[in-house]
C-alpha positions, 0 to 999 in steps of 0.5 A, a space after each residue: 510460539 513467540 514468532 507465531 504470535 508476532 506473525 499473527 499480530 503483524 498480519 492483522 496490523 498489515 491487513 488493517 493498514 491495507 484496508 485503510 490505504 485502499 480506502 484513502 486512495 479511493 477517496 483521494 482519487 475521487 476528490 482529485 477527479 472533482 478538483 481536476 474536472 472543476 479546473 482547480 488543478 493541473 497537477 499530476 495526481 501524485 503531486 496533488 495528493 502529497 500536497 493536498 490529501 494528508 490522510 493518504 500520505 499518512 495511510 501510505 506511510 502506515 501501510 509501508 511500516 506495517 508491510 515491513 513488520 509483516 514481512 519481517 515477522 513472516 520471515 522469522 515464522 516461516 522462511 519457506 512461506 515467506 520466500 514464496 510470498 516474496 516471489 509473488 510480491 515481486 511479481 505484483 510489484 513489477 506489474 504495478 511498476 510497469 503498468 499503465 495506471 499512474 495512480 497504482 504505479 505511484 501508490 503501490 498497495 500490494 495485498 496477497 492475503 
């Protein structure tokens, strides 16, 4: 029962963190495009965002922490389900890591819900 409660809480927190990270990433990419098109930077998005867009940095840190808590709670609650989830997560990670989208490669947000 306690493991189920921890799992449900962690899942809810993770879903909120995913939503916030996706929102901040979208906002940051829009702002970066305007800044770059205006000739105000020649930096890569990753460098620009980490220096100039703190809400994204905070959201990604929160996402990472909530993801770790969710995975730990999931593993305690349902080992078989967690293993299936982790396999799917690994596949998605590989797609992002070796894909052509530099933003998604550097700011990975994986949501398999």
